[in-house]
N, C-alpha and C positions, 0 to 999 in steps of 0.2 A: 272298863270291862275287865273282869278278872279272868285269869287263865287256869284256875284250879278246877278240880272236879266239881260237878254239880252237887249241890246239897239237896237232899230229898225233902221237898216241901209237902206238908200234910195235904193229902187229897190231890196231888199232882199225878195224873195217870201216866205222864210221859217218863216218870222216874220210878225206880224200884229200890227197895232196900237190898243191901248186900249185892250190889251190881258187880258183874264180871266185866262188862264193857260200859264205859262212861264217856259220853260225848257232851262237850260243854262249849256252848257258843261257837259252834263249828261253822266256818265259812270257807268255801272253796270256789275259786273261779279260774277260768281258762281264758286269758286275754279279756275281751269285753263280756264274755259269757259267764254269768254267775250261776253256779250249779247248786250251791248250798248257802243259805244265809242264816247265820246266828242260830243254828240248830242245836237244841239241848234235849237229850234223851238218854236213857240207859237201858241196859239189857241184863237180865239175870238168868238163873237156872230155869230151864223149860223152853218151850217154843214160842217165839215172838214173831208175828207176821209183820212184814214191812211192805206197806201198800202204797202204790202211786201209779199214775198213768205213765206211759213211756215218756222219758225225758224229765220226770219229776225230780230226779236226784238220788234214786235208790241205789243204783250201781256206784255212783260217786261216794255215797256214804259207806257202802260195804268195802270199797277199795281203801277208803281212809281208815276204816276199822282195822283192816289187816296190814296196814302200813304201806300199801302200794301207792298212795297219794299223800302228799304233805298238806296239812291245813295251811291256808293263808292266814286265818285267824282262828283262835280257839284251840281246844285240845281234844285229843282222843287218848283214853287210857284203857288198857286191857290188863286185868289183874293188877292194876295200879301202876303199870309201866307204859311208856311211850313206844308204840310199835315201830316208829320211825327211828328212834334213837337206841332202843334196847332190843337187839336181835334175839336175845334169849327167850323173849315172849312168843316168838314165832313158833316155837315147839308146842305151844298150847293151842295153836289155831290152824284152821284149814278153810280154804275157800273154794267153792265150785262156781266158776263163772258161767254166764249164760251162753257165751259163744261156744261153738262146737269144736274148736281147735283141739285135735288129738293126733297122735302119731299113727296115721292110718295103716302103716305097714305092720304095726305090732298087733298081736292078739290082745284080747282083754286081759288075759292072765299076765302076759309079758309087760303090758303097760302098768298094771297094778304092782307087779313085782319090782319094776323099775322105780316107781315112786316110793315103794317101801324101802328099797335099797338106799335111796337118797336120805332116808331117815335112819339109816344104819340098821335096818331090819332085814335079815337074810333068811329067816325061817319062812319057807314057802307056805306053811300053814296059815300065815297071816293073810296072804293073798286069797287063799281058798276060803277063809272065813268071811272076809269082807265081800267077796264075789257072791257068796251064798246069801249074805244079808240083803243084797240088792237083786236077788233072784237072777243072777247071770251065770250060775254054775254050768248050765247046759250049753251056754254059748261062750264059755271062757276061752276056748281055743280057736275061735273065729277071729279074723282080722277086723280091727275097728273100722276100716274103710268100708266094710260091708254092713255095718250096723245102721239101724234107723236112728233118727235124732233122739228118740226116747231112750234107746239102748246106750247111745253114747253118753247121755246124761247119767245113766245109772253106772256106767263104767267110771265116769269122773267122780261120782259120789263114793264108789268103792275105793278109788285111789285116795280120796280125801280122808277116808276112815282108817287108813293103814296105821297112822301114827296115834290113833285113839285120841283125837283132839278134844279139848275141853270147851272150845269155842268153835262152832261150825257155822260158816256163813254160806248160804245157798242162794244164788241169784237165779230166779225163775226155774227151779229144778224140775218142775212138772211139764215143761215145754216138750211137746212131742210124745209124751207118754200116753198109752191107751188107758181106758178106765181101770183095768186090772192092775197095771203097773202103778197108776196113781194111788190106788188104794194101798198097795204094798209099800210104796215110798212114804205115804202119810203115816202109816202104822210105824214104820222105821223111825221117822222124825219124832213121833210121840214117845217111842221107847227111849230114844236118846235123851229127850228132854226129861222124861221121868227118872232117868238115871243121873240127873243132876247136871247135865251138860247145858251150855248156852247155845241154843239153836236159833239163828236169825235167818228167816226164809222170806224171800220177796216174791211178789206177784202183782199183776195189775187186774186180777179177777177176784172179786169179793168172795164169791162162794168157795173158791179154792182156799183162800186164807181162813175162811170160817171153819173149814174141815181140818186145817193144819194147826191152827193156833187159837188159844183162848185170849191172848193179849195182842193188841194191834197198834202199830205206829203208822200213821197216815202222813204222807209227804205230798205236797203240792207245790210245784214251782220252786223247789229247793227249801221250802219252809215247812214247819210242823203244822199240819192242818187239823189233826185230831189224834187222840190216843186213848187207850182204855181197853176194856173187854170187848170182844167181837159183838156181843149183844148191845153194848152201849153204842158202838159205831152204827149199828143198824137203827137203834132207837133214836139216834140223832136225826134220822130222816122220817121218824114216825108220823109227823104231821105234814109231810110233803107227799104229793101225789106220786105214786109209783105205777108203772105200767106192766100189764100182763098180756101176753099173746095167747089166745086160745084158737085152735083150728078145729072145725067141725063141719060136716056136710050141711048142717042146718044152722048156718051162722046167724041169719037174720032172726030166726025163732029164738035162739039162745040169747042174742043181744037184747031182744025185747024183754025176755024173762029176767035178765041180769039188771036191767034198768029199774026193776021194782025193788032191788035190794038196797038197803041203806048203806051198805059197804061200798057201793059203786058210785063214783063221781060222774063218769061218762063212758060211753062206748062208741066205737066206730067199726064199720064192717067193710072189708075188702075181699071179695070172693068168699073163700071158706075161712078167712081169718077175722077174728074179733079181737080188737085191741081195747083193753079195759084199763081205765084210770081209777085208782083207789088210794085212800089214805089208811086203809085197814087191810093190809096184805094178808095177814094170818087169818082173819075172819073170813075174807073172801075165799081163800084157799080151802077152808073148811066147808063153806057153803056151796062151792062150785059143783062138786060131784052130785049132790042131791038135786040141784037145779037141772043139771044136764040129764039125769035119769028121768025126772018128772016130765021134761020136754022131749024125751027120746032123741036127744042131740048127742050122738056118740062123739067123745073127745079123741081127736087124733094127735093133738100136741098141746101141752101147757108149759109155758116157760116165761120167766121174767124178762123184760126188755131193759131194765135199769140196773142189771147186775154188773155192768162195766163200771169200774171206778171213775171213769171220766164223768159219768152222770152223778155219781155219789159226791165227788169232790165239788162239782158245780153247786150242788145243794148245800154242802157243808160251808163253803166259802160264802155263798149268798146269805 
């Protein structure tokens, strides 16, 4: 096994040209527990989604990237440097952890100014600018102890942005955010990626990552399970039955009508809920409104049941 950076193989979606972050044959374990096994991937400018169910190894990978965990085997390089051995590379990076640990007695402004001061930045306009970027200007002088989980996440993101990092690592940054906050943060991540920064953002929910990133790295049980564009990840399941839940007061009538569609593999009814299995999700989504109108079956809810990455990974591995 070599310890050098990964060589980009033609057609290998796990690797990118001009990588900012290069992970090569990385293995990390904690006693008998193996967290990552011979993982090779790289990250470049733009937003890359890091997907995996809880316990898959996403956080371990992120901590290894920023130098918080040493590899047991393999290497991590950021801008060509080892983040464990070369502390100078830390000035290029920032990480926002998933946990909510923040100094609750400080206001958001004090917290961000404190982090800025650690980087040698004393101009208070820096804190004001990053708080505005995460839409916390109106709450800047409130104590963090009174913040919701989503607001705490935004305060941590603002603090991470103070040093203008070229590599930004975000562990489940949308946890606790409401729909408006999510849209604002996703737009911010896109802007940072478009500006040439390397943004690595993790989630265990497929549709969240689809909104945040065009490129996706999928991890299952510490190993690389899939990589590529978000559409390619979806297409990997194209021939697998997916399930959709539809709620309507006329569930049995709608179920009977849906069974006549070639897009539908099977249906089941439970009260006002119709569960539909299909291998042609997009076609069914297009046909469903017309069928419901024709049968006068008003739709109360339509949502996928297989959007959790747990189910996606099971299908990919199978």
